C-alpha positions in Angstrom: -46.3 -72.5 61.1 -45.3 -75.9 60.3 -43.2 -77.7 63.0 -41.1 -80.0 60.7 -37.7 -81.4 62.2 -35.6 -79.0 60.7 -37.3 -75.9 61.7 -37.5 -77.2 65.5 -33.9 -78.2 65.3 -32.9 -74.9 64.0 -34.9 -73.1 66.9 -33.5 -75.4 69.5 -29.7 -74.4 68.6 -30.6 -70.6 67.9 -33.7 -69.5 70.0 -32.6 -67.9 73.4 -36.0 -69.0 75.0 -35.6 -72.7 74.0 -31.7 -72.5 75.0 -32.8 -71.1 78.4 -35.4 -73.9 79.1 -32.4 -76.7 78.0 -30.0 -74.8 80.5 -28.6 -76.4 83.6 -29.6 -73.2 85.7 -33.0 -72.8 83.9 -34.9 -73.1 87.2 -32.5 -70.5 88.8 -32.7 -68.0 86.0 -36.7 -68.2 85.4 -37.4 -68.0 89.1 -35.1 -65.4 89.6 -36.0 -63.0 86.8 -39.8 -63.7 87.8 -39.2 -62.3 91.1 -36.9 -59.4 89.9 -38.7 -58.3 86.9 -42.0 -59.7 86.1 -43.8 -59.8 89.3 -43.0 -56.0 90.2 -43.1 -54.9 86.1 -39.8 -53.6 86.4 -38.4 -52.9 83.2 -34.4 -51.8 83.7 -32.4 -52.5 86.8 -28.9 -50.9 87.3 -26.2 -53.4 87.8 -25.3 -52.9 91.8 -29.1 -53.6 92.3 -29.3 -56.7 90.3 -26.2 -58.0 91.7 -27.0 -57.7 95.2 -30.7 -59.5 94.5 -29.1 -62.0 93.3 -26.2 -62.4 95.7 -29.3 -62.6 98.1 -30.9 -65.5 96.3 -27.5 -67.3 95.7 -27.0 -67.2 99.3 -30.5 -68.6 100.3 -30.1 -71.5 97.7 -26.6 -72.4 98.9 -28.2 -72.4 102.6 -30.5 -74.8 101.4 -29.0 -77.0 98.7 -25.2 -76.6 100.0 -22.4 -74.4 99.2 -21.3 -76.2 96.0 -24.5 -75.9 94.4 -23.7 -72.6 92.6 -20.2 -72.0 92.7 -19.9 -68.7 90.7 -20.5 -65.0 91.7 -23.5 -63.0 91.0 -21.8 -60.8 88.5 -20.3 -63.7 86.5 -23.9 -65.2 86.3 -25.3 -61.8 85.1 -22.3 -61.4 82.5 -22.8 -64.9 81.0 -26.4 -64.7 81.0 -26.1 -61.4 79.0 -23.6 -62.7 76.4 -24.6 -62.3 72.7 -24.6 -66.0 72.2 -27.3 -66.5 75.2 -29.2 -63.3 74.8 -31.0 -63.9 78.2 -30.5 -60.5 79.6 -29.8 -57.2 77.7 -27.0 -55.3 79.2 -26.5 -51.7 78.4 -25.9 -48.1 79.2 -28.5 -45.3 79.4 -28.3 -42.1 77.6 -25.8 -39.9 79.7 -25.0 -42.4 82.2 -22.0 -44.5 82.9 -23.8 -47.1 84.9 -24.6 -50.5 83.4 -28.2 -51.4 83.1 -29.8 -54.9 82.5 -33.3 -55.6 81.2 -35.1 -58.9 79.8 -34.9 -59.9 76.4 -38.4 -60.6 74.7 -37.2 -64.2 74.2 -36.8 -64.6 78.2 -40.3 -62.9 78.7 -41.7 -65.6 76.4 -40.0 -68.4 78.1 -41.4 -67.4 81.4 -44.9 -66.8 80.0 -44.6 -70.4 78.8 -43.4 -71.9 82.0 -46.4 -70.1 83.9 -49.0 -71.6 81.6 -47.8 -75.1 82.5 -49.2 -74.8 86.1 -52.2 -77.0 86.6 -55.3 -74.8 86.6 -58.1 -75.8 88.8 -60.7 -74.3 86.6 -60.6 -74.0 82.9 -63.0 -71.6 81.1 -64.3 -72.0 77.6 -67.6 -70.1 77.4 -65.9 -66.4 77.7 -63.1 -67.5 74.9 -66.0 -68.7 72.6 -68.1 -65.5 73.2 -64.7 -63.7 72.4 -64.5 -65.5 69.3 -68.0 -64.6 68.2 -67.5 -60.9 69.2 -64.1 -60.6 67.1 -66.0 -62.2 64.1 -68.8 -59.9 64.3 -66.4 -57.1 64.2 -64.6 -58.4 61.4 -67.9 -58.9 59.4 -69.5 -55.6 60.1 -65.7 -53.7 59.7 -65.2 -55.1 56.4 -68.6 -54.7 54.7 -69.1 -51.4 53.0 -72.7 -51.9 51.9 -75.0 -49.2 54.2 -77.9 -51.3 53.8 -76.1 -54.2 55.4 -74.6 -51.8 58.2 -77.9 -50.4 58.9 -79.7 -53.6 59.3 -77.1 -54.7 61.5 -77.4 -51.7 63.7 -81.4 -52.0 63.9 -81.2 -55.8 64.9 -78.8 -54.6 67.4 -81.0 -51.8 68.7 -84.0 -54.2 68.7 -82.0 -56.3 71.2 -81.1 -53.4 73.3 -84.5 -52.2 73.3 -85.9 -55.8 74.4 -83.4 -56.0 77.0 -84.2 -52.4 78.5 -88.1 -53.4 78.4 -87.0 -56.6 80.9 -85.2 -54.5 83.0 -87.7 -51.9 83.4 -90.1 -55.1 84.3 -87.7 -56.0 87.0 -86.4 -59.1 84.9 -82.6 -58.5 85.3 -80.5 -61.2 84.4 -77.0 -61.6 85.9 -74.0 -64.0 85.5 -73.6 -67.0 87.7 -70.5 -67.7 90.0 -68.9 -69.8 87.0 -69.6 -67.5 84.3 -67.8 -64.6 86.4 -65.1 -66.8 87.2 -64.4 -67.7 83.6 -64.7 -64.2 82.2 -62.2 -63.0 84.9 -59.8 -65.7 84.3 -60.0 -64.8 80.8 -59.2 -60.9 81.6 -56.4 -61.6 83.7 -54.6 -63.9 81.2 -55.1 -61.7 78.2 -54.1 -58.7 80.5 -50.8 -60.1 81.4 -49.9 -61.4 78.0 -50.6 -57.5 76.7 -48.0 -56.5 79.1 -45.5 -58.9 78.1 -46.0 -58.0 74.4 -44.2 -54.5 75.3 -40.8 -56.1 75.1 -41.3 -57.6 71.9 -42.6 -54.4 70.5 -39.4 -52.6 71.6 -37.2 -55.2 70.7 -38.4 -54.9 67.1 -37.8 -51.3 67.0 -34.3 -51.8 68.0 -34.0 -54.5 65.6 -35.1 -51.7 62.8 -32.7 -49.4 64.2 -29.6 -51.8 64.1 -30.4 -52.4 60.4 -31.0 -48.9 59.7 -27.4 -48.2 60.8 -25.9 -51.1 59.4 -27.3 -49.7 56.1 -26.0 -46.0 56.7 -22.4 -47.4 57.3 -22.5 -49.6 54.0 -24.2 -47.1 51.9 -22.1 -46.1 48.8 -24.9 -44.1 46.7 -26.4 -40.9 46.9 -26.9 -39.3 50.2 -30.6 -37.9 49.3 -31.5 -41.8 48.4 -30.4 -42.9 51.8 -32.5 -40.4 53.8 -35.3 -41.3 51.8 -34.5 -44.8 52.1 -34.3 -44.5 56.1 -37.2 -42.1 56.5 -39.3 -44.5 54.5 -38.6 -47.2 56.5 -38.7 -45.4 59.9 -42.4 -44.6 58.6 -43.1 -48.0 57.5 -42.5 -49.4 61.1 -44.8 -46.8 62.3 -47.4 -47.5 59.6 -46.9 -51.4 59.9 -49.7 -53.6 61.3 -47.6 -53.9 64.7 -47.1 -50.0 64.5 -50.6 -49.1 63.9 -51.8 -51.4 66.4 -49.6 -50.1 69.2 -50.3 -46.4 68.2 -54.5 -47.5 68.5 -53.8 -48.8 71.7 -51.6 -45.9 73.1 -54.1 -43.6 72.0 -57.1 -45.7 73.8 -55.1 -46.1 77.2 -54.1 -42.4 77.1 -57.5 -41.0 77.3 -58.4 -40.0 81.1 -62.1 -41.0 80.6 -61.2 -44.6 79.4 -58.6 -44.6 82.3 -61.1 -43.5 84.9 -63.9 -45.7 83.6 -61.6 -48.9 83.6 -60.2 -48.3 87.1 -64.1 -47.9 88.2 -65.0 -51.1 86.5 -62.1 -53.1 87.6 -62.6 -51.9 91.4 -65.9 -53.1 91.1 -65.1 -56.4 89.7 -62.6 -57.1 92.3 -64.9 -56.5 95.1 -67.3 -59.0 94.2 -67.4 -61.8 96.8 -66.7 -65.0 94.3 -63.8 -62.9 92.6 -62.4 -62.3 96.0 -62.5 -65.9 97.0 -60.5 -66.7 94.1 -57.6 -64.6 96.0 -56.6 -62.9 92.4 -53.0 -61.6 91.8 -52.5 -58.2 93.7 -50.9 -56.8 90.2 -54.3 -56.7 88.8 -55.5 -54.3 90.4 -52.8 -51.8 88.9 -52.5 -53.9 85.6 -53.7 -50.5 83.9 -50.9 -48.5 85.4 -48.2 -51.3 84.4 -49.6 -50.8 80.9 -49.0 -47.1 81.1 -45.4 -47.5 82.3 -44.5 -50.3 80.0 -46.1 -48.2 77.0 -44.1 -45.2 78.2 -40.8 -46.9 78.5 -41.4 -48.3 74.7 -42.3 -44.5 73.7 -39.0 -43.4 75.3 -36.9 -46.2 73.8 -38.4 -45.2 70.3 -37.5 -41.3 70.8 -34.1 -42.3 72.3 -33.3 -44.5 69.0 -34.4 -41.6 66.6 -32.4 -39.0 68.3 -29.3 -41.6 68.3 -30.1 -42.1 64.4 -30.0 -38.4 63.9 -26.7 -38.0 65.7 -25.5 -40.9 63.6 -26.5 -39.1 60.4 -25.2 -35.9 61.8 -21.8 -37.7 62.2 -21.8 -39.1 58.6 -22.8 -35.6 57.3 -19.8 -34.1 59.2 -17.3 -36.7 57.8 -18.7 -36.3 54.3 -18.1 -32.2 54.5 -14.7 -32.9 55.9 -13.8 -34.8 53.1 -15.0 -32.5 50.6 -12.9 -29.7 52.1 -10.0 -31.9 51.9 -10.5 -32.2 48.1 -11.2 -28.5 47.8 -7.6 -27.7 49.7 -6.2 -30.4 47.6 -7.5 -28.4 44.4 -6.3 -25.0 45.6 -2.7 -26.5 46.6 -2.4 -27.9 43.3 -3.4 -24.7 41.6 -1.1 -22.4 43.6 1.9 -24.8 42.8 0.7 -24.5 39.0 0.4 -20.9 39.1 4.2 -20.1 38.3 4.6 -23.0 36.1 1.6 -23.5 33.8 1.3 -27.0 32.1 0.4 -27.4 28.4 -2.7 -29.3 27.8 -3.4 -31.8 25.4 -3.6 -30.6 21.7 -1.1 -27.7 22.4 -3.8 -25.5 24.2 -2.6 -23.5 27.2 -3.9 -23.1 30.8 -6.6 -20.3 31.0 -6.7 -18.1 34.2 -9.9 -16.7 36.2 -10.3 -13.5 37.9 -12.4 -15.0 40.4 -11.4 -18.0 42.5 -14.8 -19.5 42.2 -17.7 -19.1 40.0 -20.7 -17.0 41.4 -24.0 -19.0 41.3 -27.5 -17.3 41.6 -30.6 -19.6 41.7 -33.9 -18.5 40.5 -35.5 -19.2 43.7 -33.2 -17.2 45.6 -34.4 -13.8 43.6 -36.6 -12.0 45.9 -40.3 -11.4 44.7 -41.3 -8.0 43.5 -43.0 -5.9 46.2 -45.0 -2.3 44.9 -43.6 0.5 46.8 -45.8 1.8 49.5 -47.1 5.4 48.9 -48.2 6.8 52.0 -51.5 9.3 51.5 -51.0 12.1 54.2 -53.9 14.1 55.1 -53.9 17.5 56.0 -55.8 17.9 59.3 -56.1 19.2 62.2 -55.8 16.9 65.4 -58.5 17.8 68.1 -57.0 17.8 71.7 
């Protein structure tokens, strides 16, 4: 993406993340959102709980900075941050609930992630990222090559490397990572784990944006209803089959495997127990990062299911309105026919009205006719039953 002046100026004026960073209360919002939402991986907070938490934070800051520092109430700040022109919080009602809920927007979490990356790092690892890039290139090269001979050569090469390493281990020559390499790889793991958790809000935001576009299309549709349904269902399949949807589905299938969850937990506990890793004082959330992934992914899955259910009800309402309009047209035709029954009107060309014995034409579709079934003729044997 080219960072030209026009594009950057448009982002500065319209993007919620940039506007948050340029806001007068950016430090208050970033610290409060980080403590309430991010640190404990809280997806949705009811309004009374969030108001109470913000009141406590404002009381603490006013006792240090002065009473005039933040003059407004907590609910005023939250409503202002959730306004459509700000877009830093999402204010909504849950299904079958009349209590207001708050959640972070994807833009706000991206701003918090960027602020976290500005902190000075005592150790910057490069080896692990280089190895990750080489491994990704290997996967791209092998995954895109359809030649069986080339694939076999690669597999034989890897088998020879594994056999050679097994021979060294059997001789007692075990190569381990030094402390620097362990720190490098653990920091790389920790960074990507937190970034993956932050991506869930953006995935959920994209699903909600799709649902909003579909509703707008339904509201303004003037063509055939079958074409509308086909178009809508095609777009729902398109988001599921898109690169983002397919990647999320593959991630969810991988994570939902009990065997992989157990293997991940064992390896993570083993790594966190290493003395060099314990000396780094890692974030306590790292130990349960896979559980946070499950909670965030499950919330995203529930959101998609609720959007589908709401869309179904929206389509049912549209069908009810359409059926009501059809019934009004039919009643109008019946009332006009009854009014003309006693006073026939001459048609163009001098023809007279024609009466029908039935109030409506009987229609029988070919596929409604039952298939032929041969009669069942039982064969009765005259035998004597033994007791």
